[in-house]
RODO-2510 file (C-alpha; in nm, 4 decimals, decimal comma):
residues 528
     n   res          X          Y          Z
     1     x     0,0010     0,0005    -0,0006
     2     x     0,1384     0,3362    -0,0991
     3     x     0,1803     0,6281     0,1442
     4     x    -0,1152     0,8062    -0,0239
     5     x    -0,3402     0,5070     0,0324
     6     x    -0,2197     0,4697     0,3923
     7     x    -0,2614     0,8387     0,4835
     8     x    -0,5595     0,9812     0,2962
     9     x    -0,8392     1,0556     0,5447
    10     x    -1,1945     1,0487     0,4063
    11     x    -1,5226     1,1594     0,5627
    12     x    -1,8236     0,9862     0,4119
    13     x    -2,2000     1,0440     0,4338
    14     x    -2,2906     0,6836     0,5107
    15     x    -2,3817     0,4737     0,8114
    16     x    -2,1706     0,1650     0,7348
    17     x    -1,8997     0,0691     0,4867
    18     x    -1,8865    -0,2200     0,2335
    19     x    -1,5963    -0,3788     0,4190
    20     x    -1,7956    -0,3992     0,7495
    21     x    -1,9673    -0,7261     0,8238
    22     x    -2,3198    -0,6916     0,9571
    23     x    -2,6223    -0,9171     0,9426
    24     x    -2,9490    -0,7932     0,7899
    25     x    -3,1012    -0,8085     1,1406
    26     x    -2,8326    -0,5725     1,2788
    27     x    -2,8782    -0,3314     0,9863
    28     x    -3,2580    -0,3371     1,0330
    29     x    -3,2461    -0,2884     1,4096
    30     x    -3,0122     0,0071     1,3834
    31     x    -3,1641     0,1434     1,0562
    32     x    -2,8197     0,1854     0,9040
    33     x    -2,9964     0,2139     0,5692
    34     x    -3,1251     0,5640     0,6465
    35     x    -3,4750     0,4265     0,5737
    36     x    -3,4164     0,2538     0,2417
    37     x    -3,1815    -0,0199     0,1114
    38     x    -3,1432     0,1745    -0,2158
    39     x    -2,9301     0,4233    -0,0195
    40     x    -2,6710     0,1523     0,0333
    41     x    -2,6485     0,0869    -0,3378
    42     x    -2,5293     0,4359    -0,4437
    43     x    -2,3231     0,4915    -0,1270
    44     x    -2,1318     0,1718    -0,1684
    45     x    -2,0928     0,2227    -0,5414
    46     x    -1,8934     0,5413    -0,4621
    47     x    -1,7020     0,3716    -0,1840
    48     x    -1,6017     0,0883    -0,4160
    49     x    -1,3875     0,3453    -0,5984
    50     x    -1,2082     0,4422    -0,2758
    51     x    -1,1862     0,1075    -0,0937
    52     x    -0,8171     0,0538    -0,1640
    53     x    -0,7397     0,3290     0,0888
    54     x    -0,6684     0,2341     0,4494
    55     x    -1,0029     0,1527     0,6028
    56     x    -0,9049     0,3005     0,9385
    57     x    -0,8984     0,6439     0,7786
    58     x    -1,2714     0,6449     0,6791
    59     x    -1,5095     0,8211     0,9115
    60     x    -1,8886     0,8281     0,8851
    61     x    -2,0840     1,1501     0,9207
    62     x    -2,2628     1,0049     1,2221
    63     x    -1,9343     0,9328     1,4042
    64     x    -1,8028     1,2776     1,3042
    65     x    -2,0982     1,4596     1,4536
    66     x    -2,0907     1,2541     1,7765
    67     x    -1,7164     1,2674     1,8454
    68     x    -1,5415     1,5966     1,9050
    69     x    -1,2016     1,4370     1,8601
    70     x    -1,2913     1,3327     1,5059
    71     x    -1,3967     1,6866     1,4324
    72     x    -1,0458     1,8112     1,5191
    73     x    -0,8831     1,5943     1,2506
    74     x    -0,7895     1,7141     0,9009
    75     x    -0,9737     1,5351     0,6204
    76     x    -0,8566     1,5186     0,2607
    77     x    -1,2001     1,4517     0,1150
    78     x    -1,5638     1,4662     0,2159
    79     x    -1,7699     1,2293    -0,0044
    80     x    -2,1441     1,2813    -0,0223
    81     x    -2,3373     1,0217    -0,2222
    82     x    -2,6806     1,1821    -0,2603
    83     x    -3,0283     1,1136    -0,3941
    84     x    -3,3528     1,3096    -0,3899
    85     x    -3,2614     1,5698    -0,1278
    86     x    -3,4087     1,8657    -0,3209
    87     x    -3,7653     1,8157    -0,2015
    88     x    -4,0119     1,8994     0,0706
    89     x    -3,9316     1,7695     0,4134
    90     x    -3,5528     1,7394     0,3747
    91     x    -3,4558     2,0393     0,5892
    92     x    -3,3117     1,8229     0,8724
    93     x    -3,0770     1,6430     0,6366
    94     x    -2,9827     1,9717     0,4668
    95     x    -2,9028     2,1465     0,7966
    96     x    -2,7140     1,8419     0,9192
    97     x    -2,4900     1,8229     0,6119
    98     x    -2,4380     2,2014     0,5913
    99     x    -2,3213     2,2035     0,9537
   100     x    -2,0683     1,9284     0,8804
   101     x    -1,9484     2,1108     0,5671
   102     x    -1,8762     2,4168     0,7774
   103     x    -1,6649     2,2145     1,0168
   104     x    -1,4179     2,0723     0,7654
   105     x    -1,1841     2,2137     0,5004
   106     x    -1,1805     1,8909     0,3051
   107     x    -1,2297     1,8831    -0,0721
   108     x    -1,5993     1,7951    -0,1294
   109     x    -1,7446     1,5458    -0,3756
   110     x    -2,1214     1,5588    -0,4123
   111     x    -2,2597     1,2998    -0,6561
   112     x    -2,6117     1,2036    -0,7577
   113     x    -2,7881     1,5041    -0,6072
   114     x    -3,1549     1,5147    -0,7233
   115     x    -3,4990     1,6133    -0,6169
   116     x    -3,8696     1,5435    -0,6324
   117     x    -4,0531     1,7886    -0,8524
   118     x    -4,4000     1,8296    -0,9963
   119     x    -4,4707     1,6956    -1,3427
   120     x    -4,6078     2,0432    -1,4153
   121     x    -4,2895     2,2379    -1,3276
   122     x    -4,1095     2,3832    -1,0319
   123     x    -4,2577     2,5595    -0,7323
   124     x    -4,1143     2,7083    -0,4145
   125     x    -4,0384     2,4444    -0,1484
   126     x    -4,1062     2,5509     0,2136
   127     x    -3,7432     2,4554     0,2898
   128     x    -3,5928     2,6500    -0,0044
   129     x    -3,3706     2,8591     0,2232
   130     x    -3,2011     2,5395     0,3484
   131     x    -3,1601     2,4051    -0,0027
   132     x    -2,9893     2,7321    -0,1055
   133     x    -2,7648     2,7361     0,2014
   134     x    -2,6522     2,3786     0,1340
   135     x    -2,5868     2,4385    -0,2397
   136     x    -2,3972     2,7606    -0,1773
   137     x    -2,1868     2,5995     0,0918
   138     x    -2,1006     2,3078    -0,1350
   139     x    -2,0154     2,5449    -0,4253
   140     x    -1,7515     2,7107    -0,2101
   141     x    -1,5808     2,3749    -0,1464
   142     x    -1,6043     2,1929    -0,4800
   143     x    -1,5566     2,2619    -0,8463
   144     x    -1,8600     2,0837    -0,9909
   145     x    -2,1682     1,9309    -0,8232
   146     x    -2,2847     1,5989    -0,9733
   147     x    -2,6563     1,5898    -1,0443
   148     x    -2,8718     1,2863    -1,1163
   149     x    -3,0915     1,4172    -1,3963
   150     x    -3,1980     1,7100    -1,6159
   151     x    -3,4906     1,8011    -1,3827
   152     x    -3,2432     1,8759    -1,0982
   153     x    -3,0158     2,0654    -1,3375
   154     x    -3,3010     2,2918    -1,4587
   155     x    -3,4280     2,3472    -1,1008
   156     x    -3,0879     2,4677    -0,9780
   157     x    -2,9839     2,6668    -1,2849
   158     x    -3,3098     2,7972    -1,4327
   159     x    -3,5404     2,8101    -1,1306
   160     x    -3,2896     2,9026    -0,8574
   161     x    -3,0483     3,0747    -1,0930
   162     x    -2,7145     2,9170    -1,0010
   163     x    -2,4373     2,9169    -1,2661
   164     x    -2,4521     2,6280    -1,5120
   165     x    -2,0810     2,5606    -1,4991
   166     x    -2,1089     2,4540    -1,1356
   167     x    -2,3195     2,1496    -1,2196
   168     x    -2,2813     1,8369    -1,4317
   169     x    -2,5434     1,5699    -1,4921
   170     x    -2,3813     1,2381    -1,4047
   171     x    -2,6780     1,0176    -1,3128
   172     x    -2,6726     0,7953    -1,0067
   173     x    -2,3451     0,6439    -0,8793
   174     x    -2,5252     0,3168    -0,8194
   175     x    -2,5079     0,2342    -1,1935
   176     x    -2,1242     0,2154    -1,1491
   177     x    -2,1466    -0,0378    -0,8638
   178     x    -1,9690    -0,3066    -1,0671
   179     x    -1,7228    -0,0666    -1,2201
   180     x    -1,7139    -0,0402    -1,5944
   181     x    -1,8039    -0,4059    -1,6496
   182     x    -2,1637    -0,4901    -1,7416
   183     x    -2,3683    -0,7998    -1,6924
   184     x    -2,4996    -0,8800    -2,0423
   185     x    -2,7451    -1,1697    -2,0256
   186     x    -2,6796    -1,4525    -2,2684
   187     x    -3,0486    -1,4712    -2,3689
   188     x    -3,0653    -1,1060    -2,4699
   189     x    -2,9644    -0,9857    -2,8100
   190     x    -3,1346    -0,7055    -2,9973
   191     x    -3,2758    -0,7631    -3,3518
   192     x    -3,3609    -1,1265    -3,2637
   193     x    -3,6495    -1,3116    -3,1029
   194     x    -3,4329    -1,5032    -2,8615
   195     x    -3,6191    -1,3962    -2,5481
   196     x    -3,7207    -1,6180    -2,2593
   197     x    -4,0678    -1,7627    -2,2797
   198     x    -4,3236    -1,6255    -2,0352
   199     x    -4,4581    -1,9253    -1,8430
   200     x    -4,5186    -2,0264    -1,4843
   201     x    -4,1436    -2,0810    -1,4349
   202     x    -4,0529    -1,7292    -1,5469
   203     x    -3,9071    -1,5509    -1,2452
   204     x    -3,9965    -1,1862    -1,2048
   205     x    -3,8419    -0,9453    -0,9478
   206     x    -4,1078    -0,6923    -0,8483
   207     x    -4,0517    -0,3688    -0,6571
   208     x    -4,2573    -0,0736    -0,5536
   209     x    -4,2746     0,2287    -0,3195
   210     x    -4,5587     0,1783    -0,0711
   211     x    -4,5514     0,5462     0,0277
   212     x    -4,6472     0,6475    -0,3250
   213     x    -4,9435     0,4123    -0,3443
   214     x    -5,1868     0,4673    -0,6227
   215     x    -5,4586     0,2194    -0,7098
   216     x    -5,3770     0,2394    -1,0822
   217     x    -5,0261     0,0969    -1,0633
   218     x    -5,0888    -0,1031    -0,7431
   219     x    -5,3659    -0,3010    -0,9101
   220     x    -5,1279    -0,3921    -1,1868
   221     x    -4,8614    -0,5066    -0,9398
   222     x    -5,1244    -0,7111    -0,7583
   223     x    -5,2263    -0,8753    -1,0883
   224     x    -4,8618    -0,9560    -1,1684
   225     x    -4,8124    -1,1233    -0,8263
   226     x    -5,1411    -1,3140    -0,8410
   227     x    -5,0936    -1,4494    -1,1991
   228     x    -4,7213    -1,5295    -1,1747
   229     x    -4,6294    -1,7728    -0,8994
   230     x    -4,2547    -1,7103    -0,9591
   231     x    -4,2922    -1,3329    -0,9103
   232     x    -4,1244    -1,2190    -0,5866
   233     x    -4,1232    -0,8759    -0,4216
   234     x    -3,7937    -0,7142    -0,3272
   235     x    -3,8889    -0,4700    -0,0532
   236     x    -3,6624    -0,1773     0,0351
   237     x    -3,8052     0,0429     0,3072
   238     x    -3,7092    -0,0034     0,6726
   239     x    -4,0656    -0,0740     0,7931
   240     x    -4,1028    -0,3376     0,5199
   241     x    -3,7722    -0,4892     0,6370
   242     x    -3,9176    -0,5204     0,9867
   243     x    -4,2263    -0,6835     0,8382
   244     x    -4,0036    -0,9474     0,6684
   245     x    -3,7759    -0,9941     0,9677
   246     x    -4,0285    -0,9810     1,2550
   247     x    -4,3780    -0,9854     1,0973
   248     x    -4,4566    -0,6315     1,2080
   249     x    -4,7316    -0,4686     1,0063
   250     x    -4,6847    -0,1350     0,8338
   251     x    -4,8604     0,1665     0,9875
   252     x    -5,2120     0,2233     0,8611
   253     x    -5,1312     0,5000     0,6101
   254     x    -4,8699     0,2742     0,4424
   255     x    -5,0732    -0,0490     0,4529
   256     x    -5,2863    -0,1239     0,1440
   257     x    -5,4768    -0,4339     0,0498
   258     x    -5,3093    -0,4569    -0,2896
   259     x    -4,9552    -0,4459    -0,1497
   260     x    -4,7665    -0,6421     0,1158
   261     x    -4,8367    -0,4493     0,4277
   262     x    -4,8845    -0,7233     0,6920
   263     x    -4,8178    -1,0902     0,7434
   264     x    -5,1609    -1,1873     0,5992
   265     x    -5,0876    -1,0835     0,2446
   266     x    -5,0718    -1,3877     0,0139
   267     x    -4,7263    -1,3027    -0,1120
   268     x    -4,5910    -1,2838     0,2445
   269     x    -4,7605    -1,6095     0,3430
   270     x    -4,6108    -1,7823     0,0353
   271     x    -4,2607    -1,6569     0,1192
   272     x    -4,2392    -1,4316    -0,1836
   273     x    -4,1603    -1,1091     0,0012
   274     x    -3,7846    -1,0477     0,0323
   275     x    -3,5603    -0,7919     0,1910
   276     x    -3,1823    -0,7883     0,1434
   277     x    -2,9772    -0,5137     0,3110
   278     x    -2,6417    -0,5949     0,1540
   279     x    -2,6080    -0,4689    -0,2064
   280     x    -2,3762    -0,7502    -0,3027
   281     x    -2,6231    -1,0209    -0,1948
   282     x    -2,9136    -0,8217    -0,3413
   283     x    -2,7522    -0,8143    -0,6858
   284     x    -2,6436    -1,1790    -0,6590
   285     x    -2,9991    -1,2890    -0,5674
   286     x    -3,1440    -1,1014    -0,8636
   287     x    -2,9301    -1,3011    -1,1074
   288     x    -3,1745    -1,5890    -1,0586
   289     x    -3,4543    -1,3873    -1,2143
   290     x    -3,5448    -1,3101    -1,5756
   291     x    -3,7074    -0,9688    -1,5580
   292     x    -3,7496    -0,6735    -1,3185
   293     x    -4,0624    -0,4658    -1,2954
   294     x    -4,1797    -0,1917    -1,0604
   295     x    -4,1770     0,1687    -0,9472
   296     x    -3,8385     0,1825    -0,7656
   297     x    -3,5428     0,3261    -0,9524
   298     x    -3,2775     0,1543    -0,7359
   299     x    -3,4690    -0,1732    -0,7488
   300     x    -3,4372    -0,1456    -1,1298
   301     x    -3,0656    -0,0427    -1,1218
   302     x    -2,9876    -0,3378    -0,8936
   303     x    -3,1526    -0,5662    -1,1456
   304     x    -2,9697    -0,4051    -1,4389
   305     x    -2,6466    -0,4616    -1,2514
   306     x    -2,7445    -0,8323    -1,2258
   307     x    -2,8004    -0,8412    -1,6049
   308     x    -3,1772    -0,8310    -1,6156
   309     x    -3,3950    -0,6391    -1,8625
   310     x    -3,5964    -0,3907    -1,6530
   311     x    -3,9154    -0,1925    -1,6915
   312     x    -3,9593     0,1039    -1,4520
   313     x    -4,3063     0,2290    -1,3779
   314     x    -4,2393     0,6018    -1,3203
   315     x    -4,4604     0,7805    -1,0704
   316     x    -4,2574     1,1006    -1,0316
   317     x    -3,9852     1,3164    -1,1937
   318     x    -3,7220     1,1652    -0,9627
   319     x    -3,7692     0,8238    -1,1103
   320     x    -3,8346     0,9291    -1,4706
   321     x    -3,5429     1,1718    -1,4763
   322     x    -3,2900     0,9094    -1,3716
   323     x    -3,4332     0,6503    -1,6092
   324     x    -3,4131     0,9011    -1,8960
   325     x    -3,0491     0,9899    -1,8199
   326     x    -2,9284     0,6290    -1,8046
   327     x    -3,1595     0,5154    -2,0899
   328     x    -3,3305     0,2573    -1,8767
   329     x    -3,6679     0,1470    -2,0071
   330     x    -3,9637     0,3110    -1,8336
   331     x    -4,3351     0,3958    -1,8723
   332     x    -4,5373     0,6425    -1,6795
   333     x    -4,7841     0,4927    -1,4340
   334     x    -5,0805     0,6447    -1,6202
   335     x    -4,9780     0,4525    -1,9305
   336     x    -5,0808     0,1239    -1,7693
   337     x    -5,4145    -0,0112    -1,8923
   338     x    -5,6237    -0,3194    -1,8310
   339     x    -5,4698    -0,4693    -2,1439
   340     x    -5,1032    -0,4108    -2,0254
   341     x    -4,9321    -0,7479    -1,9815
   342     x    -4,6066    -0,8757    -1,8418
   343     x    -4,5205    -1,0089    -2,1898
   344     x    -4,5619    -0,6631    -2,3499
   345     x    -4,3412    -0,4955    -2,0946
   346     x    -4,0792    -0,7691    -2,0959
   347     x    -4,0349    -0,7678    -2,4774
   348     x    -4,0281    -0,3904    -2,4755
   349     x    -3,7667    -0,3903    -2,1997
   350     x    -3,5511    -0,6401    -2,3871
   351     x    -3,5572    -0,4188    -2,6951
   352     x    -3,4968    -0,0861    -2,5127
   353     x    -3,2173    -0,2171    -2,2818
   354     x    -2,9809    -0,1799    -2,5777
   355     x    -2,9875     0,2013    -2,5293
   356     x    -2,8731     0,1501    -2,1697
   357     x    -2,5804    -0,0634    -2,2809
   358     x    -2,4907     0,1722    -2,5615
   359     x    -2,4802     0,4718    -2,3234
   360     x    -2,3042     0,2960    -2,0392
   361     x    -1,9421     0,3659    -2,1452
   362     x    -2,0151     0,7327    -2,2093
   363     x    -2,1885     0,7793    -1,8733
   364     x    -1,9141     0,5892    -1,6934
   365     x    -1,6403     0,8007    -1,8511
   366     x    -1,8305     1,1184    -1,7587
   367     x    -1,8632     0,9994    -1,4017
   368     x    -1,4841     0,9369    -1,3692
   369     x    -1,4101     1,2655    -1,5371
   370     x    -1,6434     1,4434    -1,2925
   371     x    -1,4361     1,2996    -1,0081
   372     x    -1,1172     1,4207    -1,1696
   373     x    -1,2728     1,7684    -1,2277
   374     x    -1,3145     1,7961    -0,8500
   375     x    -0,9390     1,7404    -0,8014
   376     x    -0,9697     1,4012    -0,6419
   377     x    -0,6259     1,2412    -0,6690
   378     x    -0,6859     0,9534    -0,9132
   379     x    -0,3877     0,7673    -0,7628
   380     x    -0,6050     0,6858    -0,4563
   381     x    -0,8836     0,5301    -0,6638
   382     x    -0,9395     0,1598    -0,7189
   383     x    -0,7537     0,1175    -1,0507
   384     x    -0,9510    -0,2029    -1,1341
   385     x    -1,2647     0,0195    -1,1722
   386     x    -1,1092     0,2679    -1,4108
   387     x    -1,1216     0,1594    -1,7759
   388     x    -0,7919     0,1333    -1,9605
   389     x    -0,9405     0,3770    -2,2168
   390     x    -0,9066     0,6503    -1,9516
   391     x    -0,5534     0,7659    -1,8780
   392     x    -0,4385     0,9994    -1,6068
   393     x    -0,2313     1,3005    -1,7192
   394     x    -0,1874     1,5854    -1,4698
   395     x    -0,4998     1,4781    -1,2860
   396     x    -0,7184     1,5037    -1,5927
   397     x    -0,8716     1,2239    -1,7980
   398     x    -0,8332     1,1580    -2,1669
   399     x    -1,2050     1,0682    -2,1742
   400     x    -1,2866     1,4338    -2,1023
   401     x    -1,0942     1,5493    -2,4083
   402     x    -1,2811     1,3240    -2,6453
   403     x    -1,6301     1,3689    -2,4889
   404     x    -1,7425     1,5389    -2,8145
   405     x    -1,6123     1,2587    -3,0344
   406     x    -1,8400     0,9837    -3,1699
   407     x    -1,6020     0,7117    -3,0375
   408     x    -1,4351     0,6178    -2,7136
   409     x    -1,0677     0,5293    -2,6877
   410     x    -1,0622     0,1513    -2,6466
   411     x    -0,7745    -0,0331    -2,4820
   412     x    -0,4526     0,1329    -2,5856
   413     x    -0,2284    -0,0636    -2,8221
   414     x     0,1075    -0,1532    -2,6518
   415     x     0,2732     0,0096    -2,9486
   416     x     0,1589     0,3528    -2,8398
   417     x     0,1839     0,5853    -2,5453
   418     x    -0,0370     0,8898    -2,5134
   419     x     0,0090     1,2566    -2,4446
   420     x    -0,3024     1,4494    -2,3504
   421     x    -0,3372     1,8185    -2,4330
   422     x    -0,5927     1,9933    -2,6478
   423     x    -0,5950     1,6725    -2,8534
   424     x    -0,4689     1,3175    -2,8131
   425     x    -0,1161     1,2580    -2,9374
   426     x    -0,0177     0,9009    -3,0177
   427     x     0,3514     0,8372    -2,9715
   428     x     0,5549     0,5230    -3,0201
   429     x     0,6066     0,3422    -2,6901
   430     x     0,9829     0,2920    -2,6773
   431     x     0,9452     0,0143    -2,4127
   432     x     0,7117    -0,1955    -2,6296
   433     x     0,8618    -0,5185    -2,7626
   434     x     0,7520    -0,6579    -3,0909
   435     x     0,6719    -1,0264    -3,0670
   436     x     0,5834    -1,0106    -2,6985
   437     x     0,2551    -1,1440    -2,5690
   438     x    -0,0477    -0,9243    -2,6348
   439     x     0,1477    -0,6971    -2,8695
   440     x    -0,0303    -0,5319    -3,1613
   441     x     0,0297    -0,2164    -3,3595
   442     x    -0,3183    -0,1002    -3,4607
   443     x    -0,5493     0,1158    -3,2484
   444     x    -0,9211     0,0469    -3,2026
   445     x    -1,2001     0,2791    -3,1044
   446     x    -1,5419     0,1835    -2,9603
   447     x    -1,8266     0,3589    -3,1337
   448     x    -2,0789     0,5411    -2,9126
   449     x    -2,3666     0,4013    -3,1213
   450     x    -2,4035     0,0604    -3,2822
   451     x    -2,3110     0,0618    -3,6577
   452     x    -2,5871    -0,1512    -3,8091
   453     x    -2,5829    -0,4207    -4,0727
   454     x    -2,6528    -0,2922    -4,4241
   455     x    -2,6251     0,0729    -4,3169
   456     x    -2,3774     0,3162    -4,4608
   457     x    -2,1615     0,5547    -4,2585
   458     x    -1,9162     0,8417    -4,3128
   459     x    -1,6223     0,8670    -4,0653
   460     x    -1,4299     1,1931    -4,0498
   461     x    -1,0876     1,2050    -3,8805
   462     x    -0,9239     1,5419    -3,8059
   463     x    -0,5550     1,4863    -3,7280
   464     x    -0,1916     1,5897    -3,7784
   465     x     0,0901     1,3487    -3,8594
   466     x     0,3261     1,1980    -4,1147
   467     x     0,1591     0,8634    -4,1924
   468     x    -0,0511     0,9965    -4,4778
   469     x    -0,1634     0,6557    -4,6102
   470     x    -0,3207     0,5113    -4,2994
   471     x    -0,6646     0,3624    -4,3438
   472     x    -0,9624     0,2979    -4,1284
   473     x    -1,0639    -0,0649    -4,0492
   474     x    -1,4081    -0,2041    -3,9657
   475     x    -1,4604    -0,4713    -3,6983
   476     x    -1,6517    -0,7052    -3,9298
   477     x    -1,4045    -0,6685    -4,2150
   478     x    -1,6290    -0,4520    -4,4345
   479     x    -1,4525    -0,2500    -4,7021
   480     x    -1,3637     0,1077    -4,6061
   481     x    -1,3102     0,3658    -4,8830
   482     x    -1,1142     0,6885    -4,8426
   483     x    -1,3286     0,9661    -4,9967
   484     x    -1,1200     1,2753    -4,9381
   485     x    -0,8033     1,3988    -4,7697
   486     x    -0,7779     1,7784    -4,7282
   487     x    -0,5683     2,0295    -4,5324
   488     x    -0,7897     2,2343    -4,3008
   489     x    -0,7054     2,5296    -4,0790
   490     x    -0,6737     2,3144    -3,7683
   491     x    -0,5366     1,9928    -3,9226
   492     x    -0,5784     1,7356    -4,1955
   493     x    -0,9349     1,6087    -4,2545
   494     x    -0,9592     1,2547    -4,3897
   495     x    -1,3091     1,1267    -4,4794
   496     x    -1,3877     0,7529    -4,5043
   497     x    -1,7073     0,5750    -4,6074
   498     x    -1,8145     0,2201    -4,5334
   499     x    -2,1174    -0,0044    -4,5630
   500     x    -2,1589    -0,2685    -4,2881
   501     x    -2,1775    -0,5919    -4,4745
   502     x    -2,1445    -0,8809    -4,2232
   503     x    -2,2800    -0,7898    -3,8777
   504     x    -2,3649    -0,5062    -3,6464
   505     x    -2,0377    -0,3629    -3,5101
   506     x    -1,9258    -0,1281    -3,2333
   507     x    -1,5541    -0,0959    -3,3211
   508     x    -1,3516     0,0812    -3,5885
   509     x    -0,9762     0,1271    -3,5952
   510     x    -0,6649     0,2867    -3,7375
   511     x    -0,4671     0,0512    -3,9600
   512     x    -0,1150    -0,0691    -3,8777
   513     x     0,0493     0,2013    -4,0924
   514     x    -0,0737     0,4673    -3,8468
   515     x     0,2468     0,5053    -3,6419
   516     x     0,2302     0,8477    -3,4736
   517     x    -0,0021     1,1494    -3,4849
   518     x    -0,2105     1,3983    -3,3059
   519     x    -0,5890     1,3313    -3,3352
   520     x    -0,8273     1,6231    -3,2791
   521     x    -1,1612     1,4608    -3,3529
   522     x    -1,3351     1,1489    -3,4909
   523     x    -1,6929     1,1899    -3,6111
   524     x    -1,9397     0,9368    -3,7480
   525     x    -2,2638     1,0059    -3,9393
   526     x    -2,5024     0,7730    -4,1121
   527     x    -2,5557     0,8414    -4,4844
   528     x    -2,8232     0,7319    -4,7341
***
């Protein structure tokens, strides 16, 4: 362990850490979930990035506020994994966090901040002064605040009038729980009919928010549970956890005949109501299912992390906004009809999940770059969770430089080394040995969108260099034709065209005779 990893002290807004060992019963009894198991998912997702640091140097906000000696220490970073705090009724949390912020000089990292807003627009919350105080305090201590969706961005910039450059939409950190790897189910492939059959053995993971009960969606959930014996409910709220653990009924205002509210509900009696506090076990359990359906955003994200197609039933802007950002399939609750079936939603989810997978790399790179923008030393992060396509130069990330390109930088060829500036300079790696294992001399790029079979595309490369005859290659071996090669004011513009002849692809590359050069931009457009 390096000195940095040994000595970096980090304050975290969490109750427990991923490396602590607690039973579900202990977590429930102490309510270390802060009311909802979804909170653990996004908190631990962020902590997974920092877990290589000495665990003894992590301090929870609860311990900080209850121990004066801990308040006297110097902290390098204060990490705040957030959710829907911009809402009515959050003034206690806002005051609590603002008070802690004022007691430390640590660099602050706020990620996933969102809110609960009306479908009709924004209105003045009764606790608006506390929201403003929190935001203004954070802005003094951080470069950029990470927001979960466009609704939150518009609320803070357009409604409250804060400067746009202080905010970046990064989605929810929970999506990054497994790092940059994605569970891609073997049965799922777009453009085919290879979906699981819907029968009595088809396992469905159901979720919902009891506190947002509405007969319209609740009757649909009830129908799914009644008609599908392999449909189980994954409960998340702390009172539901006590129901599963001890049989305690929910309070009257949260107990409804159509949902599991006491130990008499048929799903509870049949052992189909589950609660899992630990995110690792939660995701692992979900891998036994074929489909996730319900109103909870983190229930859906946990299922997506397990490789399931998901369909979210959005009941508010908080849920819809996050689903929109991450391109997760969703419908509004009012879209449900008597004719809506599990089959319809399942097949739709299978089709629409491709957008989630297509966007994943871009959103992950943006998330890591957001962390770098806030001057977090990337040397203390868990390197196994940082893609090889992102390279650290002067505490910036190459992925930020190519955010406007239509490709990502895939794994770097051993032949090259990079220099990041206003563009990406490919230099020959003098330490690379030809003939050694895993040595190759071409450079691939992952396309941000799938290049589809029988479609034509134009690829434009703006660059500077000496290897004038280099060509573009296609993953499926389709022929690539160089259309033009012109000197422009800011470099040499080479235009290629190709028609995908063999299969859908998501990679293109520079041929082997590209040896060195400075690349300013790579753009892709579909042509007739």
